[in-house]
C-alpha positions, 0 to 999 in steps of 0.5 A: 500500500505505502509503496504504491502511494509513494511511487504512484505506480502499479505494484504487482506481487505474488503472495503465498497465504497458507491461512487461505490455502492458496497463492494470490496475485496482489495488484495495488494501484494509486487512486486519484479523485476527480481533481487528480489528487492521490487519495488512496489505493485500490487492491485487487487479489486474484487466486492463481493457485491453479496457474502455479500448480500447472506451471510447477507440473510443467517444470517437474515434467521437464526435469523428469524428461531431462533426467530420462534423457541423461540416463538413456545417454549414459546407459547407451555409452556404457552398453557399447564397451559392456558388449565388448567385455561380455563378448570377448570374455565369453569367447576366451572361455571357449578356448581349449588351451587355457588352464582352469585358473584362467578360465575361472578368472574369465568367468568372474569378469563375465559375471561382473559384466552381467552385473553391470548389464543388470544395473543398466537395464534397471536404469533404463526401465525407469528412463523408458518413454513408453505408452501406458500398457496394462498386462497381466502382472505379478505384484510380488515380482514388481516389489522385489525388483524395486527393492533390488534396484535400491538394494545397495542404498538400503544396505549402506544406510543400514535399512533392514528389509523384511518381505512378508509376501503371499506367494499365492497372490493372484496376478492382475492386469496393470501397468507394471512400469507405473506401479514401479514408480508408485512403490519406488516413491513410497520406499524412498520416502520411508528410507529418507524418514528413517534415516533422518529419525535415527540413521537406520531402520526397518522396512517391512513389505507385505502382500495379501488378498483381501477377505473377499479375494477381489483385491490385492493389498500391499502394505509398506511399513517403516519404523520412522518418526511417523506422520502427524495426524493433521497431515494424513489427509493432505499428504496426497495433495499436489506440492504438499511436503514436510521436507526442507526446500530442495529435498522434495517437490511434493509431487511424488505421492500425488502422482502415485495417488493418481496412478492407483486411482487410474487402476481402480484402486485405493491408496492411503496411510496409517500412522502414529507419531513415534511409531512409523507409518504404513502405506496401504495400496489396494488393487482390484484383481482383474483378468482381461482375456484380451491382454492375456492373448496379446501377451501370449503372442509376444512370447518368443517361439523356441527354435531347436539349436541346430548348427547346420543352418549356419554353415556356409551362410554369408553375413555382412556385419555393419558397426562403427565400433571396431571392437564390436565389429571384430567380436561379431566377426569372430563369433560368426566365423566360429559358426563356420559362416562367411563374414564381411564387415563394414564400419558404416552404412555407405560401406555396407551398400558398396559391399552389397552391390558387389556380393550376395548375402544371406544375412545383414547384421547392422548397428542402428545408430551410426555416423554418415548413414544410420542402420535405419537408412541402410534398411530403407535402402535394402527395402528399395534395392534388395528387397529379398534381404529386408526380412534378413536384417538383424539390428544391434542397438543400445537405444531400447529406451526410445519409443521411436526406435522400438516402434520402428522395430515393431512396424518392420517386424525386425529382430534386434539385439539389445547391447550388451548381449551374449553369444547365445543371443546372437546365435538365437537371433540368426536361427530365428531370422533364417528359419523365418526366411525359409517359411512360405509366405502367407497367402 
């Protein structure tokens, strides 16, 4: 008021008024009488809580998207060298001139590489951009995977985890990726609360069916400080948080509430101060035959392990990473195949204009000409090969990449991969190419 009177100008400010449960835009302007004399000020208050909420949601969404892109990029860079470490350690173990100690050491290298692979896959599962997809899901398995993801942090922070899972729990149609987000958020909140309270803790995760067998019940309990009773009805409100500035957005439980409600379920908390907190999630048991049939169609058909079909087949391997190129060439030669290599798409086209190939194995992302562009050239110029292309990719996160594979019905090897996975992909591709076309 005084500032407006002194400056004789319009003053606009935003004020957070907890007593009125909102954010308001306050406009104060000088008020003049008919003779032009300053006699007071005019105050206008506008509730902008919804606008601020949408703005914060947009900022949070952009942050999550940026984190996902960062994780995807790091995972892609890790997958390339991991492919080499896993591949060459496998190849060396196949040699007959090594002593047992050397073979054991190679086995340890391979196991550690597999461990790194699993870590990268877990990161990618949370960075993945995907359409909501509900399939028949095992809630116990989802919970176990989430705890496995956090196992290192829980261990070093002295958080003991107890599982009390009902192993007769029915499966239900749900979006496993969304439920992962819900469970991860609750477990992370519990971990932080216990650490702040006493530097350690016990986390108990229970599952069971309700009395009528119509719902799955998940209970996640901690022995932290508990939640004040006055907050129990507000913890699922957007942007409500009791954490210090910079330690929480207040969106996690709100988003979790929305996800569970979209699944036709319910989520709530029980707590007493000093006795910890328990979050209860109730999910309806749903069996959708349509989902079951689509899942069954995605189950890969096993192909008998026969080495014969490989003999004498000519394969072109295309990859800009020399160590992956050399590794695959060695694998194919061990399968008694004829191998040519190219380090980019243009080089591959040059090779294909000079020789006939039974199979093309190509990286998806390459400089100069990508694997996707090479595939388009093959469809246009050598259509007999379009069903004999296997892609190699470290980019299984991109929805665009996975849609391309689905639309063109092409097999792909996700880096890092095992030698047996390479052989299996070749078996399936050659087997499919021998089948008569559907009429």
